[in-house]
TORMAR-984914 format. One record per residue (C-alpha): residue in one letter; x, y, z. Coordinates in steps of 0.02 Angstrom, whole numbers, plus 32768, in hexadecimal, padded with zeros to 4 digits. Layout:
# residues N
AXYZ...
END
This chain:
# residues 441
ME9459E90B252LE9FE9E91B27CDEA449EA7B32ALEA7D9F5CB33AKEB199F20B394FEB419EB0B2FEIEB2C9F45B286REB999FB1B2F7EEC239F2DB2F8NEC149EFBB23FPEBE19F98B1DDDEC439F6BB140LEBFC9EBBB13BVEB4A9EFDB14BKEB669F84B0C7TEBB29F08B04DGEB259E8CB06CGEAA39F11B048LEAFA9F45AFA8QEB079E8FAF71KEA4C9E7FAF8BREA319F1AAF1FME9E89F7BAFB1RE9E1A034AF8BNEA37A0A4B00AAEA88A00CB05CAEB26A069B08ESEAD5A10FB0BBDEA4FA0B9B125VEAD5A061B18CDEB38A102B19EREA9EA163B1D4LEA6BA0DBB250LEB18A0DAB29FQEB16A197B2A9LEA6FA194B304DEAACA103B370AEB46A166B3A7QEAD8A1FBB3CBKEA60A191B432REAECA13DB493SEB37A1E7B4BCVEA8EA222B4FEQEA7AA180B560QEB26A19BB5ADKEAF2A249B5E6LEA52A1FEB62EQEAB7A17FB690EEB29A208B6D3LEA94A272B707QEA42A1DBB758AEAE1A1BAB7BBEEAE8A271B7F0QEA31A26BB822NEA4DA1CEB88AKEAE5A21DB8DCAEA84A2BCB906SE9F4A255B94FKEA6EA1F2B9BBEEAC3A291B9FBLEA1EA2E5BA25GE9EBA266BAAAPEA85A27BBB19LEA7EA337BB00ME9CCA33FBB40GEA04A2D7BBD5QEA8FA353BBFBIEA14A3E4BBF5KE9A6A390BC76KEA38A375BCEBEEA8DA41DBCD3KEA75A496BD65DEADDA527BD25SEA66A599BCC4AEAECA5DBBC4DKEB28A52DBC1FKEA75A4F1BC12AEA4DA57DBB97EEAE6A54EBB32LEAAFA497BB2EEE9FDA4C9BAFDAEA41A52FBA6BKEAA5A497BA36AEA0AA42BBA43EE9A5A4A3B9D7SEA2FA49CB954AEA32A3DDB960KE975A3D8B947AE97CA44EB8B3RE9FEA3E8B852PE994A349B83FAE904A3B1B7FEAE978A401B77DIE9BEA356B751KE90EA314B736IE8ECA39EB6B7EE991A37BB65DME96CA2C0B659AE8BEA2DDB611AE90BA345B585LE989A2BBB55EEE900A236B55FDE89DA29FB4E3EE938A2A6B476IE941A1E8B476KE887A1DCB44CKE8A7A247B3B3LE939A1D9B37CDE8E0A131B393PE861A137B303EE8E6A15CB280ME95AA0D8B2C8QE8CEA057B2C8GE8A2A082B214LE957A06AB1DFLE9659FC5B23ELE8CB9F87B1E1SE9159FB6B139IE9C79F72B14BAE9E69EC9B0FAAEA329E30B14BPEADA9E06B0F9PEAD89D6BB089DEB379CD4B0C8AEBEA9CC7B08ADEBC29C33B018VEB349C8DAFBCPEB679CAAAF06IEB839D60AED6GEB119D9AAE4BKEAA49E2AAE13DE9FD9DD0ADF6DE9A99D28ADD7TEA089D0EAD35EEAA49CF2AD9FNEA5A9C71AE15VEAC79BD5AE19EEA859B27ADF0IEAB99AA9AE73KEA5A9A0DAE3DKE9D899C4ADC7WE95D9937ADD9GE8F498D8AD59TE8F198CCAC9EVE8A49951AC2FRE82398FAABC2QE84398FBAB08FE79E9904AAAADE78198B1AA02FE6E59917A9E0PE6BC99D2A9DFIE6A59A05AA94KE61E9A78AADBDE6399AF5AB66HE5D59AEDAC08IE55F9B75ABCETE52B9B12AB34LE5219A6FAB94GE4BD9AC3AC1DRE4429B0EABA1EE42B9A6FAB38LE41699FEABD0NE3A89A7FAC2ALE4239A8EACBBIE44E9B47ACB7DE3E79BE1AC8AIE4539C7CAC85DE3DA9CE9AC21RE3509CE1ACA3GE3CF9CF6AD2FVE4099D98ACDFKE3559DCEACC3LE32F9DBBAD7CAE3D19DEFADCFGE4439E43AD50TE4ED9E11AD0ERE54C9D7BAD53SE4A99D28AD89YE4609C7EAD5BFE3E49BF4AD81LE4149B3EAD99LE3899AC7AD65GE3619A10AD7DYE3FE99A6AD7BGE4649A47AD75AE4239A74AE22LE43899C0AE5ELE4EB99B9AE1CHE5119A5CAE77QE4CA9A18AF1AAE5219970AF04VE5CD99BFAEF4LE5B19A24AF93RE571998AAFF1LE6069921AFBAAE68199A5AFF6QE62899BDB09DDE6199902B0BCME6D398E9B09BME7009975B115IE6909930B19EEE6E69886B189RE78B98E2B1AAGE7519927B250FE71899D5B21CVE6819A17B27BPE5F59A44B201ME5A59AEDB220SE5179B52B1D7VE5529C06B1E0PE50D9CB8B1D2VE52D9D01B126LE4F69DAEB162VE5769DF1B1DCRE5A49E96B22DHE63E9EFEB209EE6AB9EAEB291PE6B89DFFB244ME6DC9E49B199EE7659EB8B1E0GE7A49E2DB250TE7BE9DB3B1C2GE8129E37B156YE7889E59B0D7FE7739F0BB118PE7AD9F93B104LE80B9F57B06AGE7959EF6AFFARE6F89F4AB03CEE6C59F70AF89QE6AC9EB5AF69AE6279EA1AFF1YE56C9EBDAFE5AE5309F2EB072ME4809F2DB0B9SE4639FE9B0BDNE3BB9FDDB117EE4079F8DB1B2DE4509FEAB248PE4D49FB9B272AE4FD9F88B1BFVE50E9ED1B192YE5679E85B0FELE5549DEAB092VE5EE9D7EB0A2GE6539D49B00BTE6889CA9B064AE65A9C46B100EE70F9C64B135VE6D29D07B183SE6519CB7B1F4LE6B89C1CB21DTE7579C7BB24AAE6F89D00B2ACYE6929C7DB30AHE7079C8DB3A0ME7239D49B390NE7569D99B437EE7699CEEB489TE7F89C94B4E0LE7FC9BDDB4ACDE83B9B49B50EVE8E09B0FB4C4KE8A99A5BB4E3NE81D9A73B464LE88D9AB2B3D9PE88B9AA1B347RE7D69ACDB323KE7A09A89B279YE7009ACEB22DVE6A79AB7B187AE6109B14B144ME5A59B0DB0A8SE55E9BB8B084PE5279C31AFFDCE5AB9CB5AFD4FE5989D61AF86RE6199DC9AF2BRE6029E6AAECBEE6959E44AE58AE6BD9EFDAE57GE74A9F26ADE0TE7289E92AD6DYE6BA9EEBACEDGE6C49E8CAC49KE7299DFDAC94DE6E59D4AAC8ETE6359D88AC6FAE5F69CECAC17GE5C09C50AC73LE5DA9C1BAD27YE6909C48AD44RE6809CF4AD96IE5D69D10ADE6HE5899D75AE73QE5399CE7AED5FE5789C35AEEDDE5849BADAF71KE6229B71AFC3VE65E9AF0B03FEE6E69B47B0A4QE7619AFDB120VE7B29B62B1ADVE8379B2DB229IE8609B8DB2C9CE9019B4CB314RE98F9B75B38CNEA059C06B36DDEA8A9B9BB31CVEAD09BB6B26CEEAF69AFFB24AEEA4A9ACAB286SE9FA9B4CB214KEA5E9B0CB181KEA2A9A59B1A8WE9729A8AB1ABHE9889AEDB10AQE9BF9A4FB0B2AE93299ECB103IE8A59A60B0CCLE8F09A6AB01EQE8EE99ACB016NE83899A9B04DAE8089A10AFB5EE87799A9AF42DE824990AAF80VE779994CAF4DLE7B89971AE9DQE80A98C7AE94KE7669877AEC9LE71598D3AE38NE7A798A0ADC7LE7C39953AD8DPE874997FAD56YE8BF9A13ADB2RE9609A6AADDFVE9989ABEAE80VE9F49B65AE79AEA539BC3AEFEVEA099C71AEF7CEA8B9CF8AEDDTEA9F9D93AF49GEA419E07AED3DE9A99D96AED4LE99F9D81AF92GE91B9DD6AFFCQE9449E51B086GE9479DD4B115QE9849D37B0BDAEA319CF9B0E9AEA249C76B05FKE9A09C2FAFEDFE9889B9CAF77DE9089BA0AEEBIE8C09B06AE99EE8989B1DADE1TE8289A9DAD8FWE82F9A76ACD5ME7A09AC6AC74PE79A9A8CABBESE7389B22AB7BRE7BB9B97ABC4NE8489B23AB8BAE89C9B47AC30YE8A99B1FACE7SE83C9B9FAD41EE82E9BC8ADFATE7AE9B66AE5FHE7FC9B64AF0ESE8699BD3AF7CAE8C29B96B01ASE9079C1FB08BRE96A9C2BB12CFE9679CCAB192YE9C99CA2B22FEE9849D1CB2B3FE94F9DA6B23AQE8949D81B245AE89A9D4AB2FBRE8E39DF1B333RE8579E4FB2DBLE7D69DD8B325NE8269DD2B3D2LE8279D14B3C3RE89F9CCCB444YE8CC9C36B4ADRE9319C1BB54BDE9C29BA2B533EE9FE9B1BB5ACDEA6B9B9BB606GE9D99C11B61FKEA159C8DB59BME9919CE0B530KE9AD9CCDB474FE94F9CF6B3D5CE9149C60B371HE9479C3AB2BETE8BF9C2BB23ALE8B59BD4B191NE82C9BB8B111NE80D9B64B06BTE7819B46AFF1VE74B9A90AFF5IE6DE9AACAF5CAE6849B41AF0ESE5F09B2BAE9APE5B49B4DAE17RE6659B78ADDCIE6999AC2ADF2LE6099A90AD7EIE66D9AD9ACEFPE6F29A50ACEEIE67599C9AD22LE5FE99EBAC91EE6889A08AC12ME6FB9979AC45YE66E98FAAC53QE6129925ABB0NE5EF98A0AB2FPE5E698A5AA6FDE5279898AA74GE5199936AADFSE4F898DBAB83VE56198EFAC20TE59C985DAC8AVE587987AAD44PE62B9862ADA3EE62397BFAE05AE63A9817AEADLE59C987FAE90RE52597F6AE55KE4EA97C7AF03YE4AE987BAF1CIE45A988DAE71GE41E97DCAE4BVE44F97D9AD93EE4ED97ACAD33KE4CF981EAC9EIE47598C1AC7BTE41E98C2ABD1TE3A0992EAB77
END
């Protein structure tokens, strides 16, 4: 959520940012919010004036009552008593007027809050302008794409022949975009997650096991509601409703919701391995085969909560990006990093980098990681603050990034490490977790 004062002072910047992010009604929402804001401020001004008048009347009444007690002349006393009755009547009238104005504010607040929750944070100035992911800008590459001298198999074929993946029975039990991982397929999946978590713990991140069923507040606080609600699975038999998270980012970032942190303990660095659930609404017919776009997966997620400082946020953004790159380098998987353009940014993201790993069967680099910085967008919604060295209260900055997500990452592992005889070599970094060097029939 943006600071209303910031929107008031930078309406054109906020409108332009929303339009760049392809937010519908970006300009009209800002205009409507500012209209309601002006209306509310006008009412608040009237309230302040009435409060001042009420205070003045209360102050005048005391001395007047004192005069009445002292006055001996009956005519003057009657005059003073009439004045006192008038002075008593005005505060009562003011109270009625103030109650009406407070009701007016109560009627304005829900619409204003709804608009604040729907308005996008402007992209940083260095974010490339573009309409969608086709206009993301490559900033670097790592590794060498393997050139095969034999006909390659995709991960589905390899998974079936080596008894690692069973999509047919997954679909039979749970519907489309479902799967089973079997034997070394399951072990490979777990090994990748363990490698990523172990590397993050070595870097000082606190490992956490998190709730994957959360209430509305954490989803709204991290920016997944109200926009994006259609992607979440809701538990309709719970009251209040709870939702399955699509990423441990929700639980990790909301861990300190409604808290004031000690500046001496910032940054907070958390990592969690958790199941994730996404409905993939709006992707009918897209990436339906294999493990690329599925409803349930596991992910190791990293979250940083730091001071309200743009340069510090940018420093941590590079750091968490490097953490994910280091995992891929450990697996010796070629990848590229792209700066995500404005049209592909989420509502709260000031900037984002995606890592795309080479997948032979797709003959392309395809997204496996996303690293985002939000500045105070999430912290405002979560009421996540700290008191700085001068005693001033500030909202924290938040960042997050995928360390690894599986089974999507199994696509490049299986395909890049396949052999002419149909076997798959286990990446060296994973052998200590699995106990074999090669997976064969």
